[in-house]
C-alpha positions, -999 to +999 in steps of 0.1 A: -477-255-323-510-267-307-535-240-303-552-252-271-551-229-241-550-260-218-516-265-202-499-297-192-475-303-163-446-284-180-459-251-167-432-233-148-403-249-167-376-225-181-364-246-210-377-232-243-379-268-256-401-279-228-423-248-231-428-255-268-448-286-256-467-268-229-500-268-248-497-302-264-527-325-255-501-350-243-500-348-205-462-342-204-443-341-171-408-328-166-383-354-154-387-357-116-403-372-085-439-364-094-438-383-128-418-413-114-441-417-084-472-415-107-457-442-129-450-465-099-484-458-083-504-464-114-481-492-127-477-476-160-445-476-181-427-443-186-423-428-221-393-405-221-392-382-251-359-363-255-350-334-279-339-298-280-353-266-292-335-263-325-341-299-335-359-300-369-373-336-366-384-329-330-407-302-344-420-325-371-429-353-347-445-328-323-467-314-352-476-349-365-481-368-333-479-349-301-504-322-312-528-349-324-557-355-300-561-392-309-523-400-305-522-379-273-551-399-258-533-432-264-501-419-248-520-405-218-540-437-213-511-461-213-480-442-203-466-415-180-451-392-205-419-373-197-403-345-218-365-339-214-344-312-229-312-330-237-291-298-233-303-295-197-300-332-188-272-348-209-270-376-183-306-387-190-300-383-227-269-405-225-286-433-207-316-436-231-295-428-262-271-457-254-301-480-249-316-471-283-282-475-299-277-509-284-312-519-297-311-503-331-274-496-339-284-459-345-295-429-326-306-393-329-333-369-319-362-369-312-353-398-289-383-418-277-377-445-251-400-467-231-389-475-195-401-494-164-413-472-135-378-476-120-365-457-151-347-487-167-352-486-205-367-516-224-374-503-259-371-472-280-362-454-312-360-419-328-384-402-351-416-421-361-443-411-385-478-407-370-493-441-380-461-460-371-460-442-337-497-451-330-490-488-338-458-488-316-477-472-286-504-499-288-479-527-292-456-515-263-486-510-240-497-546-248-462-560-241-460-543-207-495-556-198-492-592-211-454-600-211-440-582-181-414-608-174-399-605-209-400-567-206-381-568-173-355-592-187-349-568-217-345-539-192-320-559-172-299-567-203-301-532-217-290-516-184-261-541-181-251-531-217-252-494-208-230-499-177-204-521-196-201-495-224-189-466-204-156-473-186-120-475-197-100-500-177-064-493-165-039-508-190-025-542-184+009-532-196+028-499-197+017-478-227+041-467-253+039-429-256+066-415-279+071-396-311+065-428-332+032-433-315+023-396-321+030-401-358+008-432-358-021-413-342-016-386-368-017-411-396-048-427-381-066-393-379-057-384-415-072-417-427-106-401-419-098-368-436-111-354-469-080-342-487-100-323-514-127-304-494-113-305-459-129-318-427-137-355-425-148-378-453-184-381-463-216-362-455-229-349-432-198-328-423-194-314-388-167-288-381-151-309-353-126-282-341-110-307-317-095-326-347-081-293-362-065-283-328-048-317-327-034-313-362-022-278-355-005-290-323+010-320-341+024-298-368+040-275-343+062-304-331+066-325-362+068-298-388+046-322-409+033-300-437+003-323-443-011-315-409-010-278-413-022-280-449-053-299-438-061-273-411-057-246-437-078-264-462-106-271-438-108-236-422-107-219-457-134-242-472-156-237-442-151-199-442-161-197-478-189-223-476-226-221-469-219-235-434-206-200-425-233-173-425-217-150-451-239-121-444-242-123-406-212-143-393-212-175-373-213-211-382-242-236-386-240-269-369-230-290-399-231-293-437-255-318-453-231-323-482-194-329-487-187-294-500-198-273-470-225-258-492-259-266-477-259-263-439-283-277-414-291-241-406-292-242-368-264-223-350-251-237-317-231-218-291-206-246-286-195-248-322-189-211-325-170-209-293-146-237-303-143-223-339-132-189-325-104-208-307-094-228-338-094-198-362-075-177-337-048-203-332-045-210-369-041-172-376-011-172-352+006-197-374-006-186-409-016-149-406-044-154-432-069-125-435-098-148-439-091-164-405-091-130-388-122-120-406-140-151-395-131-145-359-143-109-359-175-117-377-183-147-356-177-127-324-199-099-339-227-125-345-224-137-309-225-102-295-255-092-317-277-123-316-266-147-288-257-124-258-281-118-230-285-084-213-264-099-184-236-107-208-242-144-208-245-165-240-276-182-253-277-218-264-289-219-300-308-205-330-333-228-347-328-239-383-365-232-391-385-201-396-420-198-409-420-237-409-391-239-434-356-248-428-331-221-438-358-196-449-342-168-429-308-172-445-314-178-483-321-154-511-337-154-545-318-135-572-346-110-574-345-104-536-307-100-537-309-076-567-335-054-550-315-052-517-280-047-533-291-022-560-263-010-583-238-033-565-258-064-573-238-078-603-205-077-584-219-091-551-240-118-569-208-130-585-189-128-552-215-149-534-223-172-564-260-162-565-276-179-595-244-201-599-228-224-574-249-209-546-282-220-562-300-245-539-337-252-545-370-234-553-352-204-567-333-199-535-295-193-531-271-200-502-245-173-500-210-189-505-176-181-520-153-202-542-122-179-544-101-157-522-106-119-520-073-115-538-082-138-567-117-122-570-103-087-569-077-095-596-104-111-618-125-079-615-096-055-618-103-038-584-082-032-553-086-058-525-093-030-499-120-015-521-135-050-525-136-055-488-155-022-483-180-031-510-186-065-494-190-050-460-216-025-472-234-053-491-235-074-459-249-046-439-277-042-465-284-080-466-285-081-428-308-051-425-332-067-451-330-101-434-339-086-400-373-078-414-380-115-419-394-138-392-364-148-371-356-185-362-365-194-326-338-184-301-331-209-273-323-185-245-311-212-221-278-204-205-256-235-201-225-230-180-203-255-200-212-240-234-207-205-220-173-216-209-165-227-245-174-193-257-154-175-229-124-196-239-129-188-276-131-151-269-100-154-247-082-171-276-094-144-300-081-117-276-048-136-273-044-136-311-056-101-320-054-080-288-089-066-293-102-055-259-138-061-270-131-099-270-117-097-235-146-076-222-171-101-235-153-130-219-147-113-186-184-102-183-197-137-188-171-153-165-177-128-137-214-133-138-210-171-137-186-169-108-209-146-089-242-164-096-237-201-104-216-214-075-230-221-041-213-211-009-200-247-005-185-246-040-211-265-060-216-253-096-250-251-112-255-259-149-283-235-160-286-198-154-318-191-172-347-180-151-345-162-118-321-186-100-295-211-111-308-247-116-297-283-122-265-295-104-235-291-127-222-321-145-185-329-150-186-311-184-197-279-166-168-280-141-142-291-167-151-266-193-154-237-168-120-246-152-104-246-187-120-213-196-110-196-163-074-209-167-073-195-202-088-162-191-061-159-164-034-166-190-046-137-212-056-112-184-031-119-156-060-116-131-051-142-104-087-146-092-096-166-123-068-191-117-077-194-080-114-200-090-102-227-114-082-243-086-112-243-062-135-259-088-109-285-094-107-293-057-145-297-058-143-322-087-116-342-070-137-345-038-172-349-052-169-369-085-155-401-069-179-429-078-161-462-083-123-467-081-115-454-116-091-426-122-118-413-146-145-390-133-182-399-135-204-374-154-226-367-123-214-357-089-218-379-059-245-355-046-263-355-080-293-377-090-282-413-094-295-428-126-297-466-132-265-466-153-235-445-144-220-424-172-183-418-178-178-395-208-146-406-226-145-402-264-141-367-279-169-357-303-182-323-315-172-312-280-141-327-263-151-352-237-154-339-201-127-364-189-102-354-215-108-317-206-104-325-169-072-344-176-058-313-194-069-291-165-051-312-140-020-313-160-019-275-166-029-266-130-004-289-116+023-266-130+007-234-117+001-248-082+031-272-080+009-302-074+027-332-090-001-355-078-025-337-102-001-343-131+001-380-120-037-383-120-039-367-154-013-392-168-031-422-152-063-411-170-043-409-202-028-443-197-063-458-193-074-442-226-043-449-247-053-484-259-086-469-272-067-439-287-045-463-306-075-483-319-095-452-329-074-421-330-102-400-346-124-404-315-097-393-290-080-363-305-081-341-273-066-370-254-039-372-282-031-335-275-026-344-239-003-372-249+019-347-267+025-329-233+042-362-223+059-369-256+073-334-258+083-311-230+056-290-214+067-257-199+054-229-178+065-194-188+066-174-155+067-136-160+070-113-129+072-076-126+054-044-135+053-053-173+043-089-167+008-085-182+020-068-214+048-093-219+023-122-214+002-106-241+032-106-264+039-142-257+002-149-264+005-136-300+027-166-307+013-202-312+028-220-282+006-251-275+029-266-248+033-235-226+012-223-197+018-186-195+018-173-159+021-135-154+023-119-119+024-081-113+020-084-075+039-104-049+006-113-032-015-135-054-017-169-037-001-188-065+029-208-054+047-206-087+055-169-082+070-173-047+106-159-045+105-149-082+096-111-078+124-086-080+115-050-072+111-028-102+122-054-127+105-078-151+119-113-153+111-144-174+115-179-160+110-210-181+099-238-158+090-275-158+070-285-128+086-260-104+121-265-118+131-233-136+159-222-159+179-192-149+158-161-153+162-138-183+150-102-189+136-106-224+108-126-240+130-134-270+157-149-247+131-170-229+119-184-263+154-192-272+156-213-240+123-229-250+136-239-284+168-252-269+149-274-244+126-287-271+155-295-294+169-318-267+141-342-275+135-335-312+151-321-343+126-302-364+116-270-381+080-264-371+076-235-395+066-209-369+088-180-378+081-160-346+095-186-323 
């Protein structure tokens, strides 16, 4: 980074990404009133440069251009330069990213966009080499000076394009939502899948847990072996591949090749939270040791490297260290031999060092290409002994690796991403019953509830620094509501469900722009950008509207609010035509559709053993059930009223407040469930415990 002691206007920011640019000779400003007023007052266009701390090409462009005195002088002379951390301000990122995609048909980071003083974009792109960037700066400055009318017309057209790209209209005719349509969505999703290596076709390969959760859910109802086989294949290939940190646990953001071998080595909190959920749910169905191992080792990585002293979860680990991508994670054969000692031949074979794991410049990425059982048989050793040998080897590799220069840690705390990890840990606890997972989830959730919500119920997005900052976006509310609801289901602590209800009320009353059933990304009280943003398609993270629609549907059952279920279904109706056209982009919406196609139930458990019985139910994969356990008569949740009987534990299988006759045994309740489901379908969904 630039060695000058001179600081620009980023002083006082808490984002590690912004602080990386503090000593650049570019006179960067954070997004805000001061920069926008300067632009208007001096009649200079804005240059908005957007990235994030673990972005490799952001570092490259900084080093080549933003640390260069000549380039910085041109930028400072002609523009008001604003640096934005896309993870802090996804709303700003969306507006300018959409503009660049409309202009160039592609996007990415670093994102560099030129805008009028009123913030409307008129031109932009992504990474530029130094000489190219210099030329662009001079050309754009000339355009703004000499052809202002053309620039303003371009800004008008782009802004209209951004606005028209964001909203789903209510359907003109009633949508068809039935089992045939569910099968068509499944077929459409599978058209994009790699049947040989798992995941989606072509490189780069992202984990995309939302697709796997859809396939698992669809298999549960259809019994379609192909759906479960693809989940199995993908999760196994990822667990054995270089995308999983074999020595230290946790997943990288994506694989640069089709075989999950060479990762882009950055590790993101949101991926690891969602993958904890996916592997935990898949384990409930398949009971594969490798799925359990991934969950335990990923949670171990999060606890060791991504957890703050307050129990919150950090955002990301960079891909680079010592200026090289992946240097922290790779091994030469000589290094591995030295660290592993006498055990080197076996572990080198296990991790394919010098064979399939060879990458470049003598370095190896640790990866596997056979199960522990197959490897143990081939070497004539017991599987249990092999696991102990591998565990000891991993400890040695981790200890040796800790002596290297660590990749940069982005210690921002983002509420929505923390919520994904809380939910992942709750799912892990549900599957395995390990109290450590629940403690980690509860500690983070309690801190967020105590520190990131204002007395009037407003949620803040960021919890780094001394006080919460940045008004929460829809994704923060939606993901936190989902996490708190899940935490209630596994803990039976009613406070979490009541907090989820209160946050939902806040969303319904404060995210109301326009007359759509969809929710805008920013609240009515938040900063109004030139183009509103409605997040609809699911991506590496499910869209905030699809998560909110799930929340409304599930909470409607808990609080007997049919109007919430109706709102959820109207949202689904608006998206259904898009889901039919491009199923792969709407798989979380497709899961919501299955709540309508197949019966959704609430399993109400009351009495002194309610919590333990809820945990037993949680061990089974039941995607269409909201578990509601109540030990006390006084908990403020309408669903439990009149359903407590002193000294006895009862099970009620309910659909929107209408309940079957109570039974005294979980097994009997599950028989009722199967009977109800069989009224609408005839299948064997291969879940032996149900």
